[in-house]
C-alpha atoms as an extended CHARMM CRD file, in Angstrom:
* protein
*
       161  EXT
         1         1  MET       CA            132.5990000000       45.1640000000      121.0110000000  PROA      1               0.0000000000
         2         2  MET       CA            134.5850000000       44.0280000000      118.0450000000  PROA      2               0.0000000000
         3         3  ARG       CA            138.1510000000       45.5500000000      117.9000000000  PROA      3               0.0000000000
         4         4  LEU       CA            140.4520000000       46.1800000000      115.3810000000  PROA      4               0.0000000000
         5         5  ALA       CA            142.5920000000       43.4590000000      117.0020000000  PROA      5               0.0000000000
         6         6  THR       CA            139.9360000000       40.6930000000      115.7930000000  PROA      6               0.0000000000
         7         7  LEU       CA            140.1970000000       42.1920000000      112.5050000000  PROA      7               0.0000000000
         8         8  ALA       CA            144.1380000000       41.9280000000      112.4240000000  PROA      8               0.0000000000
         9         9  ARG       CA            144.0210000000       38.0890000000      113.2060000000  PROA      9               0.0000000000
        10        10  GLY       CA            141.1520000000       37.6150000000      110.7110000000  PROA      10              0.0000000000
        11        11  VAL       CA            142.8830000000       39.6470000000      107.9550000000  PROA      11              0.0000000000
        12        12  ALA       CA            146.4450000000       37.9660000000      107.6780000000  PROA      12              0.0000000000
        13        13  ALA       CA            145.5530000000       36.7380000000      103.9260000000  PROA      13              0.0000000000
        14        14  ALA       CA            145.0830000000       40.5490000000      103.2770000000  PROA      14              0.0000000000
        15        15  ALA       CA            148.3040000000       41.7330000000      105.2790000000  PROA      15              0.0000000000
        16        16  ILE       CA            149.5620000000       43.2270000000      102.0740000000  PROA      16              0.0000000000
        17        17  LEU       CA            152.2460000000       44.8410000000      103.3830000000  PROA      17              0.0000000000
        18        18  THR       CA            155.5170000000       43.7730000000      106.1180000000  PROA      18              0.0000000000
        19        19  PHE       CA            157.8580000000       45.4190000000      107.8330000000  PROA      19              0.0000000000
        20        20  GLY       CA            159.9620000000       44.8030000000      110.3760000000  PROA      20              0.0000000000
        21        21  ALA       CA            158.9340000000       45.5240000000      113.6900000000  PROA      21              0.0000000000
        22        22  ALA       CA            162.5270000000       45.8930000000      115.1000000000  PROA      22              0.0000000000
        23        23  THR       CA            163.1050000000       48.3920000000      111.8700000000  PROA      23              0.0000000000
        24        24  ALA       CA            159.4950000000       50.1390000000      112.1730000000  PROA      24              0.0000000000
        25        25  GLN       CA            160.1630000000       50.9640000000      115.6850000000  PROA      25              0.0000000000
        26        26  ALA       CA            163.6630000000       52.8220000000      115.8780000000  PROA      26              0.0000000000
        27        27  LYS       CA            161.9180000000       54.2780000000      112.3120000000  PROA      27              0.0000000000
        28        28  ASP       CA            159.5690000000       57.6170000000      112.5570000000  PROA      28              0.0000000000
        29        29  ILE       CA            155.8330000000       57.7180000000      110.2920000000  PROA      29              0.0000000000
        30        30  VAL       CA            157.5720000000       59.2720000000      107.4320000000  PROA      30              0.0000000000
        31        31  ASP       CA            160.6000000000       57.1580000000      107.5870000000  PROA      31              0.0000000000
        32        32  VAL       CA            158.3210000000       53.5550000000      107.6750000000  PROA      32              0.0000000000
        33        33  ALA       CA            156.3660000000       54.3980000000      104.9660000000  PROA      33              0.0000000000
        34        34  ALA       CA            159.0750000000       55.8110000000      102.9250000000  PROA      34              0.0000000000
        35        35  GLY       CA            160.3630000000       52.6190000000      103.5450000000  PROA      35              0.0000000000
        36        36  ASN       CA            157.4610000000       50.6530000000      101.6920000000  PROA      36              0.0000000000
        37        37  ASP       CA            156.7410000000       50.8260000000       98.0810000000  PROA      37              0.0000000000
        38        38  ASN       CA            153.3360000000       50.5730000000       98.9720000000  PROA      38              0.0000000000
        39        39  PHE       CA            153.1080000000       54.1850000000      100.1740000000  PROA      39              0.0000000000
        40        40  LYS       CA            155.1060000000       55.9870000000       97.3210000000  PROA      40              0.0000000000
        41        41  THR       CA            151.7970000000       58.5220000000       97.1970000000  PROA      41              0.0000000000
        42        42  LEU       CA            151.2950000000       58.8470000000      100.4260000000  PROA      42              0.0000000000
        43        43  VAL       CA            154.7870000000       60.1250000000      100.3250000000  PROA      43              0.0000000000
        44        44  ALA       CA            154.8050000000       62.3320000000       97.9180000000  PROA      44              0.0000000000
        45        45  ALA       CA            151.7140000000       63.8600000000       99.0020000000  PROA      45              0.0000000000
        46        46  VAL       CA            152.8990000000       64.2700000000      102.6320000000  PROA      46              0.0000000000
        47        47  GLN       CA            156.1450000000       65.6930000000      100.7500000000  PROA      47              0.0000000000
        48        48  ALA       CA            154.2290000000       68.6030000000       98.6220000000  PROA      48              0.0000000000
        49        49  ALA       CA            151.7630000000       69.4820000000      101.6710000000  PROA      49              0.0000000000
        50        50  GLY       CA            155.0090000000       70.2330000000      103.6820000000  PROA      50              0.0000000000
        51        51  LEU       CA            154.1530000000       67.7940000000      106.5820000000  PROA      51              0.0000000000
        52        52  VAL       CA            157.2520000000       65.8200000000      106.4940000000  PROA      52              0.0000000000
        53        53  ASP       CA            158.3430000000       67.5670000000      109.5120000000  PROA      53              0.0000000000
        54        54  THR       CA            155.2980000000       67.3410000000      111.7540000000  PROA      54              0.0000000000
        55        55  LEU       CA            154.4850000000       63.6750000000      110.8190000000  PROA      55              0.0000000000
        56        56  LYS       CA            158.8320000000       63.1810000000      111.8960000000  PROA      56              0.0000000000
        57        57  GLY       CA            158.3570000000       65.3060000000      114.9590000000  PROA      57              0.0000000000
        58        58  PRO       CA            157.6890000000       63.5280000000      118.4650000000  PROA      58              0.0000000000
        59        59  GLY       CA            153.7970000000       62.9750000000      118.2240000000  PROA      59              0.0000000000
        60        60  PRO       CA            153.0010000000       60.8180000000      119.1800000000  PROA      60              0.0000000000
        61        61  PHE       CA            150.0880000000       60.3610000000      116.1380000000  PROA      61              0.0000000000
        62        62  THR       CA            147.7200000000       57.6140000000      114.0650000000  PROA      62              0.0000000000
        63        63  VAL       CA            148.0260000000       57.3370000000      110.7930000000  PROA      63              0.0000000000
        64        64  PHE       CA            145.7300000000       55.4800000000      108.9620000000  PROA      64              0.0000000000
        65        65  ALA       CA            147.6050000000       55.6660000000      105.7630000000  PROA      65              0.0000000000
        66        66  PRO       CA            145.8090000000       54.6770000000      102.3190000000  PROA      66              0.0000000000
        67        67  THR       CA            148.2950000000       52.7820000000      100.0300000000  PROA      67              0.0000000000
        68        68  ASP       CA            148.6490000000       53.7070000000       96.3880000000  PROA      68              0.0000000000
        69        69  ALA       CA            146.0760000000       51.3660000000       94.9820000000  PROA      69              0.0000000000
        70        70  ALA       CA            143.8840000000       53.3170000000       97.4500000000  PROA      70              0.0000000000
        71        71  PHE       CA            144.8130000000       56.7120000000       96.2270000000  PROA      71              0.0000000000
        72        72  ALA       CA            144.6080000000       54.9250000000       92.3660000000  PROA      72              0.0000000000
        73        73  LYS       CA            140.5340000000       54.5530000000       93.2720000000  PROA      73              0.0000000000
        74        74  LEU       CA            140.3100000000       58.8830000000       93.1460000000  PROA      74              0.0000000000
        75        75  PRO       CA            138.6810000000       59.9820000000       90.0650000000  PROA      75              0.0000000000
        76        76  ALA       CA            141.2940000000       60.3720000000       87.5150000000  PROA      76              0.0000000000
        77        77  GLY       CA            143.5350000000       63.6480000000       87.8680000000  PROA      77              0.0000000000
        78        78  THR       CA            142.6770000000       63.9590000000       91.5530000000  PROA      78              0.0000000000
        79        79  VAL       CA            146.2250000000       63.1460000000       92.7730000000  PROA      79              0.0000000000
        80        80  GLU       CA            147.6420000000       64.8840000000       90.5210000000  PROA      80              0.0000000000
        81        81  SER       CA            145.1390000000       68.4130000000       91.0230000000  PROA      81              0.0000000000
        82        82  LEU       CA            145.9930000000       67.9640000000       95.0090000000  PROA      82              0.0000000000
        83        83  LEU       CA            149.8740000000       67.6960000000       94.1330000000  PROA      83              0.0000000000
        84        84  LYS       CA            149.8520000000       71.7670000000       92.8060000000  PROA      84              0.0000000000
        85        85  PRO       CA            151.2160000000       73.9460000000       94.8520000000  PROA      85              0.0000000000
        86        86  GLU       CA            147.9440000000       75.9420000000       94.4470000000  PROA      86              0.0000000000
        87        87  ASN       CA            146.2500000000       72.9600000000       95.9510000000  PROA      87              0.0000000000
        88        88  LYS       CA            148.4700000000       72.8860000000       99.1530000000  PROA      88              0.0000000000
        89        89  ALA       CA            145.4840000000       73.8760000000      102.0840000000  PROA      89              0.0000000000
        90        90  GLN       CA            143.1180000000       71.3360000000      100.5890000000  PROA      90              0.0000000000
        91        91  LEU       CA            146.2320000000       68.3560000000      100.4680000000  PROA      91              0.0000000000
        92        92  GLN       CA            146.9920000000       69.3310000000      103.8900000000  PROA      92              0.0000000000
        93        93  ALA       CA            143.4330000000       69.2670000000      104.8020000000  PROA      93              0.0000000000
        94        94  VAL       CA            142.6920000000       65.4290000000      103.3310000000  PROA      94              0.0000000000
        95        95  LEU       CA            146.0490000000       64.2880000000      104.6880000000  PROA      95              0.0000000000
        96        96  THR       CA            145.4050000000       65.2250000000      107.9830000000  PROA      96              0.0000000000
        97        97  TYR       CA            142.1480000000       63.9370000000      108.0230000000  PROA      97              0.0000000000
        98        98  HSD       CA            144.1370000000       60.8780000000      108.1140000000  PROA      98              0.0000000000
        99        99  VAL       CA            145.7210000000       61.6800000000      111.4050000000  PROA      99              0.0000000000
       100       100  VAL       CA            144.8820000000       61.4490000000      114.8410000000  PROA      100             0.0000000000
       101       101  PRO       CA            146.3090000000       62.8020000000      117.6850000000  PROA      101             0.0000000000
       102       102  GLY       CA            148.0520000000       60.0300000000      119.9860000000  PROA      102             0.0000000000
       103       103  LYS       CA            149.1320000000       56.0110000000      119.4190000000  PROA      103             0.0000000000
       104       104  VAL       CA            146.0890000000       54.0630000000      119.3680000000  PROA      104             0.0000000000
       105       105  MET       CA            147.0700000000       50.5180000000      118.7590000000  PROA      105             0.0000000000
       106       106  ALA       CA            144.4620000000       48.1830000000      117.3750000000  PROA      106             0.0000000000
       107       107  ALA       CA            143.3750000000       47.0450000000      120.8190000000  PROA      107             0.0000000000
       108       108  ASP       CA            142.3330000000       50.4910000000      121.9630000000  PROA      108             0.0000000000
       109       109  VAL       CA            140.4060000000       51.4060000000      119.2550000000  PROA      109             0.0000000000
       110       110  LYS       CA            136.6000000000       51.5050000000      119.6580000000  PROA      110             0.0000000000
       111       111  PRO       CA            134.1680000000       52.2360000000      117.2200000000  PROA      111             0.0000000000
       112       112  GLY       CA            132.7140000000       55.4770000000      116.7670000000  PROA      112             0.0000000000
       113       113  PRO       CA            133.7950000000       58.7900000000      116.2390000000  PROA      113             0.0000000000
       114       114  VAL       CA            137.2930000000       60.0830000000      116.2930000000  PROA      114             0.0000000000
       115       115  LYS       CA            139.0340000000       63.4210000000      116.1740000000  PROA      115             0.0000000000
       116       116  THR       CA            141.0260000000       64.0040000000      113.5480000000  PROA      116             0.0000000000
       117       117  VAL       CA            144.4760000000       66.2900000000      113.3500000000  PROA      117             0.0000000000
       118       118  GLN       CA            142.2790000000       68.2210000000      110.8350000000  PROA      118             0.0000000000
       119       119  GLY       CA            139.8250000000       69.3090000000      113.4320000000  PROA      119             0.0000000000
       120       120  GLN       CA            136.9180000000       67.2750000000      111.8850000000  PROA      120             0.0000000000
       121       121  SER       CA            135.9670000000       63.7300000000      113.1800000000  PROA      121             0.0000000000
       122       122  ALA       CA            135.5470000000       60.6130000000      110.9580000000  PROA      122             0.0000000000
       123       123  THR       CA            133.1370000000       57.5680000000      112.3040000000  PROA      123             0.0000000000
       124       124  ILE       CA            135.1590000000       54.1070000000      112.9100000000  PROA      124             0.0000000000
       125       125  LYS       CA            132.6350000000       51.2180000000      112.6280000000  PROA      125             0.0000000000
       126       126  VAL       CA            133.0640000000       47.2710000000      112.2920000000  PROA      126             0.0000000000
       127       127  ASP       CA            130.9540000000       45.8970000000      109.3080000000  PROA      127             0.0000000000
       128       128  GLY       CA            130.8370000000       42.3170000000      108.3690000000  PROA      128             0.0000000000
       129       129  GLY       CA            133.9780000000       41.4870000000      110.6820000000  PROA      129             0.0000000000
       130       130  LYS       CA            135.4590000000       44.0760000000      109.0780000000  PROA      130             0.0000000000
       131       131  VAL       CA            137.1600000000       47.3070000000      110.7770000000  PROA      131             0.0000000000
       132       132  MET       CA            136.2770000000       50.6480000000      108.7220000000  PROA      132             0.0000000000
       133       133  ILE       CA            136.9450000000       54.4140000000      109.0550000000  PROA      133             0.0000000000
       134       134  ASP       CA            134.7190000000       56.4980000000      106.9120000000  PROA      134             0.0000000000
       135       135  GLY       CA            133.9510000000       53.4150000000      104.5640000000  PROA      135             0.0000000000
       136       136  ALA       CA            137.7510000000       52.7890000000      104.0200000000  PROA      136             0.0000000000
       137       137  THR       CA            138.8340000000       49.1340000000      105.3890000000  PROA      137             0.0000000000
       138       138  VAL       CA            141.6420000000       49.0830000000      107.6380000000  PROA      138             0.0000000000
       139       139  VAL       CA            144.0060000000       46.2120000000      105.7200000000  PROA      139             0.0000000000
       140       140  THR       CA            147.4090000000       46.2870000000      108.2670000000  PROA      140             0.0000000000
       141       141  THR       CA            146.9560000000       47.0990000000      111.9210000000  PROA      141             0.0000000000
       142       142  ASP       CA            149.6650000000       48.7000000000      114.1070000000  PROA      142             0.0000000000
       143       143  VAL       CA            152.7360000000       49.3560000000      112.0650000000  PROA      143             0.0000000000
       144       144  GLN       CA            154.6890000000       50.9970000000      114.6660000000  PROA      144             0.0000000000
       145       145  ALA       CA            157.0830000000       53.6450000000      114.7360000000  PROA      145             0.0000000000
       146       146  SER       CA            159.0780000000       55.5820000000      116.9540000000  PROA      146             0.0000000000
       147       147  ASN       CA            156.3530000000       58.5390000000      117.1420000000  PROA      147             0.0000000000
       148       148  GLY       CA            153.0040000000       56.7690000000      116.6930000000  PROA      148             0.0000000000
       149       149  VAL       CA            151.2200000000       53.6540000000      115.2220000000  PROA      149             0.0000000000
       150       150  ILE       CA            149.8280000000       53.2450000000      111.3230000000  PROA      150             0.0000000000
       151       151  HSD       CA            146.4810000000       51.5130000000      110.5070000000  PROA      151             0.0000000000
       152       152  VAL       CA            146.6360000000       50.4690000000      106.5250000000  PROA      152             0.0000000000
       153       153  ILE       CA            143.8580000000       51.3330000000      105.0590000000  PROA      153             0.0000000000
       154       154  ASP       CA            142.1320000000       50.6480000000      101.2470000000  PROA      154             0.0000000000
       155       155  SER       CA            140.7080000000       53.8910000000      100.2450000000  PROA      155             0.0000000000
       156       156  VAL       CA            141.6600000000       57.5820000000      100.7900000000  PROA      156             0.0000000000
       157       157  ILE       CA            139.0930000000       59.2520000000      103.1590000000  PROA      157             0.0000000000
       158       158  LEU       CA            138.0270000000       62.8030000000      102.8460000000  PROA      158             0.0000000000
       159       159  PRO       CA            136.8200000000       65.2630000000      105.2260000000  PROA      159             0.0000000000
       160       160  LYS       CA            133.0090000000       66.3730000000      104.9070000000  PROA      160             0.0000000000
       161       161  ASN       CA            134.0920000000       69.6740000000      103.3670000000  PROA      161             0.0000000000
């Protein structure tokens, strides 16, 4: 079975994000994301959803983190609407759908359903040599943090309901 580790070897050109491994391990998931300019929207959303303390907690967590470019693919006005206080519950559902309990490194990921913190299952599959979760392509794997790991994705994934 193809694993995320295979993807990691094949997408060096697509590795649009760089992280210092030693520095990242000393920082939690929120700090790692906040330290990278490609996650401004994600960090703002985590703050608006009131999930900072949770994602700074002991975890461990596996986060499939959409970049700013991924959020930009959503229909116009979607992000702005989700960031409104009255939509906090919906924003929390979207963000927690990107989080899987435990620290799952690329070498340990297998195709199939994976239960998210939100409660629903997302589907991991391999399509044309690319690893995907609910249609989003994983572009960078194994960004380590003190309380888990981040796998960077190119689209925002949404819960079924």
